[in-house]
C-alpha positions in Angstrom: 1.3 37.6 -10.5 -1.9 39.4 -11.3 -4.7 39.4 -13.9 -4.8 42.0 -16.6 -8.0 40.9 -18.4 -11.0 39.4 -16.7 -13.9 37.9 -18.5 -17.3 37.7 -16.7 -19.8 35.1 -18.0 -23.2 35.8 -16.6 -24.2 39.4 -15.8 -26.7 39.1 -13.0 -26.2 40.3 -9.4 -22.8 38.7 -8.8 -21.4 39.1 -12.3 -22.5 42.7 -12.6 -21.1 43.5 -9.1 -17.8 41.9 -10.0 -17.6 44.1 -13.2 -18.6 47.3 -11.3 -16.2 46.5 -8.4 -13.3 45.8 -10.8 -13.8 49.1 -12.6 -13.8 51.0 -9.3 -11.1 49.2 -7.4 -8.9 47.8 -10.2 -9.2 50.4 -12.9 -6.2 49.1 -14.8 -7.8 45.7 -15.4 -9.7 45.2 -18.7 -13.1 43.6 -18.3 -15.3 41.9 -20.8 -18.8 40.4 -20.2 -21.3 38.1 -21.7 -24.8 36.9 -20.8 -26.8 34.3 -22.7 -29.9 36.6 -22.6 -29.7 39.4 -25.2 -31.9 41.6 -23.1 -29.4 41.3 -20.2 -26.5 42.0 -22.5 -28.2 45.2 -23.7 -29.0 46.3 -20.1 -25.4 45.4 -19.0 -24.0 47.7 -21.7 -26.3 50.5 -20.6 -25.1 50.1 -17.0 -21.5 49.6 -17.8 -21.2 46.3 -16.0 -18.0 45.5 -18.0 -15.7 47.5 -20.2 -17.0 45.5 -23.3 -20.2 43.5 -23.5 -19.6 40.8 -26.1 -22.0 39.0 -28.5 -20.6 35.6 -27.6 -19.0 33.9 -24.6 -16.0 32.9 -26.9 -15.4 36.6 -27.8 -15.6 37.5 -24.1 -12.9 35.1 -23.0 -10.5 35.7 -25.9 -7.1 36.6 -24.4 -8.5 36.7 -20.8 -6.2 35.9 -17.9 -9.1 35.1 -15.6 -12.6 33.9 -16.5 -15.3 34.0 -13.8 -18.4 31.9 -14.5 -21.4 33.7 -12.8 -24.1 31.3 -13.9 -26.2 28.8 -11.8 -24.2 25.9 -10.6 -26.3 23.5 -12.8 -25.2 25.5 -15.9 -21.5 25.6 -15.2 -20.7 22.6 -17.5 -22.5 24.0 -20.5 -21.0 27.5 -19.9 -17.5 25.9 -19.8 -18.1 23.9 -23.0 -19.2 27.2 -24.8 -15.8 28.8 -24.0 -13.5 25.8 -24.3 -12.1 26.5 -27.8 -11.4 30.2 -27.1 -9.3 30.1 -23.9 -5.7 31.1 -24.1 -3.1 28.9 -22.6 -2.6 29.6 -18.9 -6.0 31.2 -18.4 -7.5 30.6 -14.9 -11.1 29.5 -14.7 -13.1 30.4 -11.6 -16.7 30.8 -10.6 -19.0 32.2 -7.9 -21.2 29.2 -7.2 -22.1 28.1 -3.7 -21.6 24.4 -4.4 -17.9 23.6 -5.1 -17.5 19.8 -5.5 -20.0 19.6 -8.3 -18.7 22.7 -10.0 -15.2 21.4 -9.9 -16.3 18.1 -11.4 -18.3 19.8 -14.2 -15.5 22.2 -15.1 -12.8 19.5 -15.1 -15.0 17.4 -17.4 -15.6 20.3 -19.8 -12.1 21.8 -19.7 -9.5 19.1 -19.2 -6.0 20.4 -18.7 -7.2 23.9 -17.8 -6.3 25.6 -14.5 -9.6 25.7 -12.5 -9.8 27.4 -9.1 -13.4 27.5 -7.8 -14.4 30.4 -5.5 -17.5 31.4 -3.7 -18.1 35.0 -2.6 -20.4 34.7 0.4 -22.4 37.8 -0.5 -25.6 38.7 -2.2 -29.1 40.0 -1.8 -32.5 38.6 -2.5 -32.5 40.6 -5.8 -31.3 39.3 -9.1 -30.6 40.5 -12.7 -28.2 43.1 -14.1 -29.8 46.0 -12.2 -29.2 44.3 -8.9 -25.4 44.6 -9.0 -23.4 47.2 -7.1 -19.6 47.8 -6.6 -19.5 47.5 -2.8 -21.3 44.1 -2.6 -18.2 42.3 -1.5 -17.0 44.7 1.1 -16.1 42.9 4.4 -17.7 39.7 3.1 -15.9 36.4 2.8 -14.8 34.9 -0.5 -13.9 31.2 -0.1 -11.4 29.9 -2.6 -11.4 26.1 -3.0 -8.4 25.0 -5.1 -8.0 21.4 -6.0 -4.9 19.6 -4.7 -1.8 20.5 -6.6 -2.9 23.9 -7.8 0.0 26.4 -8.3 0.0 28.5 -5.1 1.0 31.6 -7.0 -2.3 31.4 -9.0 -4.2 30.9 -5.7 -2.5 34.0 -4.3 -3.3 36.0 -7.5 -7.0 35.0 -7.2 -7.0 35.9 -3.5 -5.5 39.3 -4.3 -8.1 39.9 -6.9 -11.0 39.3 -4.4 -9.2 41.2 -1.7 -9.0 44.2 -4.0 -12.7 44.1 -4.4 -13.1 44.4 -0.7 -13.6 40.7 0.3 -12.0 38.8 3.1 -10.5 35.6 1.7 -10.3 32.1 3.1 -9.0 28.9 1.5 -10.4 25.5 2.1 -11.1 22.2 0.3 -14.2 21.9 -1.9 -15.6 19.2 0.3 -15.2 21.2 3.5 -16.7 24.2 1.8 -19.9 22.3 0.8 -20.4 21.0 4.4 -19.9 24.4 6.0 -22.2 26.2 3.5 -24.8 23.5 3.8 -25.4 24.5 7.4 -24.7 28.2 7.2 -26.5 29.0 3.9 -28.2 26.1 2.1 -30.2 24.7 5.1 -31.4 28.2 6.2 -32.7 28.8 2.6 -34.5 25.5 2.6 -36.1 26.3 5.9 -37.1 29.8 4.7 -38.7 28.4 1.6 -40.6 25.9 3.7 -41.9 28.2 6.4 -43.1 30.8 3.9 -44.7 28.1 1.8 -46.4 26.7 4.9 -47.8 30.1 5.8 -49.1 30.6 2.3 -50.8 27.2 2.3 -52.6 27.5 5.7 -56.4 27.3 5.3 -57.1 28.7 8.8 -55.0 31.9 8.2 -55.5 34.0 5.0 -52.6 35.1 2.9 -53.6 38.7 3.5 -53.3 38.1 7.3 -49.9 36.5 6.8 -48.7 39.6 4.9 -50.4 42.1 7.1 -49.3 40.8 10.5 -45.8 39.5 9.6 -43.5 40.0 12.6 -39.8 40.5 12.2 -38.9 36.8 12.2 -41.3 35.8 9.4 -40.4 38.9 7.4 -36.7 38.0 7.5 -37.7 34.5 6.3 -39.4 36.1 3.3 -36.3 38.0 2.4 -34.4 34.7 2.1 -37.2 33.0 0.3 -37.3 35.7 -2.3 -33.9 34.6 -3.7 -33.4 33.4 -7.2 -35.3 30.1 -7.6 -33.1 28.8 -10.4 -30.0 29.3 -8.5 -31.3 27.7 -5.4 -32.8 24.7 -7.2 -29.4 24.0 -8.6 -27.6 24.5 -5.3 -29.8 21.9 -3.5 -29.4 19.4 -6.4 -25.7 19.9 -6.6 -24.9 19.9 -2.9 -27.3 17.0 -2.2 -25.1 14.9 0.1 -24.1 17.8 2.5 -27.6 19.3 2.5 -29.2 16.0 3.4 -26.6 15.4 6.1 -27.3 18.8 7.7 -31.1 18.4 7.2 -31.0 15.1 9.1 -29.1 16.7 12.0 -31.6 19.6 12.0 -34.6 17.3 12.0 -33.2 15.5 15.0 -32.6 18.8 16.9 -36.1 20.0 15.9 -37.6 16.8 17.2 -35.8 17.3 20.6 -37.3 20.9 20.8 -40.7 19.6 19.9 -40.5 17.1 22.7 -39.4 19.8 25.2 -42.4 21.9 24.3 -44.8 19.0 24.5 -43.6 17.9 28.0 -43.1 21.4 29.3 -39.3 21.2 29.7 -38.6 24.9 30.0 -35.0 24.3 31.1 -34.1 22.6 27.9 -35.7 25.4 25.8 -34.0 28.2 27.9 -30.6 26.5 27.6 -30.9 26.1 23.9 -32.0 29.6 23.3 -29.2 31.0 25.5 -26.6 29.1 23.5 -28.0 30.2 20.1 -28.1 33.8 21.4 -24.4 33.7 21.9 -23.9 32.6 18.3 -25.8 35.8 17.2 -23.5 37.9 19.2 -20.5 36.3 17.7 -21.7 37.0 14.2 -22.1 40.7 15.1 -18.6 40.7 16.7 -17.2 39.2 13.5 -18.7 42.1 11.5 -21.1 39.8 9.5 -24.2 41.7 10.6 -25.5 44.9 12.2 -26.4 45.1 15.9 -28.6 48.2 15.4 -32.4 47.9 15.8 -34.1 46.3 12.9 -30.6 45.1 11.7 -29.8 48.6 10.6 -32.2 48.5 7.7 -34.1 51.6 8.6 -37.7 52.4 7.9 -37.1 52.8 4.1 -36.5 49.1 3.5 -39.2 46.5 3.2 
């Protein structure tokens, strides 16, 4: 089983990249695209982000085998309602959101009786909009598929094959487990980045120009994360509230323990902790999820 026509709703970084990647790696698949912003639709047409850029979401999904919703997680329900009357029987609805339980609930409510298989390509940059997309975005990155219980395994396999063709490595897990894993690997780091960059900006004793001028590598990398799409991340935190708060509580407890070690001069605790976390970094490089070269392989031309 495979998909012959794919509709992409939302033509920003992820939606645009899906369209470009499909054209490059699955040239036989017909793609249509739609974005609620007329300016984005016009730019998407110029860039060729989909084979046909449609004037309405309903037009885009007509006769589609697979519809991928590439909108903020808080807008999934509204986007689904917009296409509900135009879906052909048997069409699979998926998405790219980084919160899966809330997305599944919203889509089930808006599209009862429809086959819904949420997914999350764990890929992206700090840039957004139609110009941000590129065909190789998903290469060697994970795409997590979170089918609800009872989903036809053939359809899960078809969606897995689609993402594999775009260059992604695919894993399958429950929506709940996904939300817990991503809360600690993605959502909490973003929350910390937004916080530390905001703290530096608000310091009265250190000017903003000094923060920018003397940014060391660690702070600079925080700013890369903190530059991510504010609408998307607002919705992520509100829609994965339970898991984020659980991980935030654990992080707060660990941070308090480190604070105490610094206060009492417990160097052994600090050294042991930093040694353990260093091993995690090495494992991430071994897994191919980052670059071991100096400056993370960015080169002098970036940032």
